[in-house]
Each structure stands twice: as structure tokens, then as C-alpha cells.
C-alpha positions as MATLAB code, in Angstrom:
seq = 'XXXXXXXXXXXXXXXXXXXXXXXXXXXXXXXXXXXXXXXXXXXXXXXXXXXXXXXXXXXXXXXXXXXXXXXXXXXXXXXXXXXXXXXXXXXXXXXXXXXXXXXXXXXXXXXXXXXXX';
ca = [
       0.000    0.000    0.000;
       1.341    3.407   -0.958;
       1.341    6.060    1.745;
       0.233    9.632    1.224;
       1.036   12.739    3.230;
      -1.583   14.943    4.813;
      -1.330   18.245    6.658;
      -3.296   19.029    9.817;
      -4.048   22.488   11.234;
      -4.000   22.109   15.006;
      -2.917   24.251   17.927;
      -2.544   21.315   20.312;
      -1.569   18.394   18.080;
      -4.590   16.471   19.355;
      -7.582   17.936   17.508;
      -8.160   19.587   14.145;
      -9.068   22.985   15.553;
      -7.541   25.714   13.406;
      -8.906   27.731   10.477;
      -6.572   27.523    7.469;
      -6.021   31.293    7.496;
      -5.107   31.288   11.200;
      -2.661   28.377   11.057;
       0.946   29.230   11.823;
       2.027   25.611   11.589;
       0.860   22.379   10.012;
       1.542   18.908   11.352;
       2.461   16.514    8.562;
       1.461   12.840    8.720;
       1.989    9.842    6.497;
      -1.180    7.858    5.973;
      -0.325    4.255    5.211;
      -1.248    1.111    7.065;
      -0.692    3.291   10.158;
      -0.856    7.051   10.616;
       2.611    8.404   11.471;
       3.640   11.939   12.430;
       6.451   13.111   10.149;
       7.108   16.702   11.197;
       5.636   20.104   12.004;
       6.072   22.885    9.465;
       5.883   26.523   10.500;
       4.446   29.232    8.286;
       3.228   32.794    8.366;
      -0.541   33.040    8.832;
      -2.546   33.783    5.704;
      -4.975   35.940    7.665;
      -3.912   39.370    8.824;
      -6.672   39.450   11.444;
      -8.796   41.863    9.425;
     -11.902   40.059    8.105;
     -11.879   42.363    5.073;
      -8.242   41.695    4.136;
      -7.471   41.061    0.496;
      -6.150   37.676   -0.605;
      -2.360   37.803   -0.407;
      -1.046   35.614   -3.246;
       2.558   35.813   -2.044;
       1.697   34.769    1.487;
      -0.532   31.974    0.149;
       2.274   30.702   -2.113;
       4.652   30.432    0.846;
       2.063   28.343    2.728;
       1.254   26.232   -0.338;
       4.968   25.528   -0.814;
       4.966   24.018    2.695;
       2.055   21.741    1.735;
       2.971   20.797   -1.838;
       3.817   17.178   -0.981;
       0.472   16.656    0.799;
      -2.670   15.393   -0.907;
      -5.035   16.783    1.755;
      -5.073   19.442    4.422;
      -7.429   19.012    7.385;
      -8.702   22.303    8.806;
     -11.510   23.486   11.081;
     -12.556   25.832    8.263;
     -11.169   27.560    5.182;
     -12.181   30.456    2.958;
     -13.412   29.902   -0.597;
     -10.430   31.461   -2.330;
      -7.718   29.546   -0.442;
      -9.712   26.336   -0.881;
      -9.957   26.894   -4.652;
      -6.254   27.770   -4.878;
      -5.301   24.585   -3.006;
      -7.586   22.525   -5.238;
      -5.870   23.962   -8.315;
      -2.599   22.667   -6.850;
      -4.074   19.199   -6.310;
      -4.518   19.571   -2.548;
      -7.952   18.809   -1.112;
      -9.067   20.892    1.871;
     -11.103   18.797    4.326;
     -13.185   20.557    6.971;
     -12.909   18.470   10.089;
     -12.932   18.940   13.858;
     -12.156   15.450   15.120;
      -9.227   14.125   17.103;
      -6.113   13.879   14.935;
      -5.853   10.126   15.522;
      -9.390    9.705   14.078;
      -8.680   11.401   10.741;
      -8.260    8.094    8.931;
     -11.808    7.047    9.803;
     -13.776   10.303    9.991;
     -13.738   11.025    6.264;
     -14.369   14.700    6.986;
     -17.844   13.946    8.322;
     -17.123   15.219   11.807;
     -17.857   18.754   12.888;
     -17.549   18.575   16.678;
     -14.371   18.092   18.655;
     -13.799   14.743   20.302;
     -14.087   14.872   24.108;
     -10.824   15.037   26.036;
      -9.943   11.759   27.802;
];
């Protein structure tokens, strides 16, 4: 079985809980027979904090370069433009709010965080 890489936007490494535009790091995992953490990649946030900010193509490109070897990025939410730009690069944005270890089985159908043990 061939493994693929995914990126996860998370502030705690346990749940998918970060909007794509607010992410300042992405955790990278290999999805094969088992899910394995590869590394964390830091980036500058796409969002400037102003809800009316214009799309910054340069800032987006720097983030996309960090994700270019991933087939999917799991995020709590994402704007239409960044989602379309990722799709054009062959990266699927998956809205998800489950525990990171459940990503392989949730299929993006979750929308509530998993309870803390």
C-alpha cells in the first residue's frame, strides 16, 4: 500500500481545531497502514486578522509551498479562495474537527471536537 502525506491544522496536536487562514504551523502525517507523524512545518498566517483583508497571493504561495507534498489538508474551516487555490494545486481541503488520531476514519464527516480523555 502506498502512503500519502496529509497536513493538519492544530494548535494542540490532538484535535483539528484551526482555520486555514489562522494556522501558523501544520503537522504533517503519512497515511499508510498506520498514521505516522512526520514533522511540524511553520508558516506565516494567511490571515492578517482583518476580516476584510485582500487575498495575499505571495503569502498563500509560501504556505502552499509548505504543503505541496500533501494530498489533503485538514482544517476546522477555510475560505473559498484559499480552498480553490489549493484545489488547483491538487490539494484537497477537508473541513474536520475530530481528534487527529481519528482522521483516517472520519472522512471529513465530523464537525464537533472529540471529548478530552
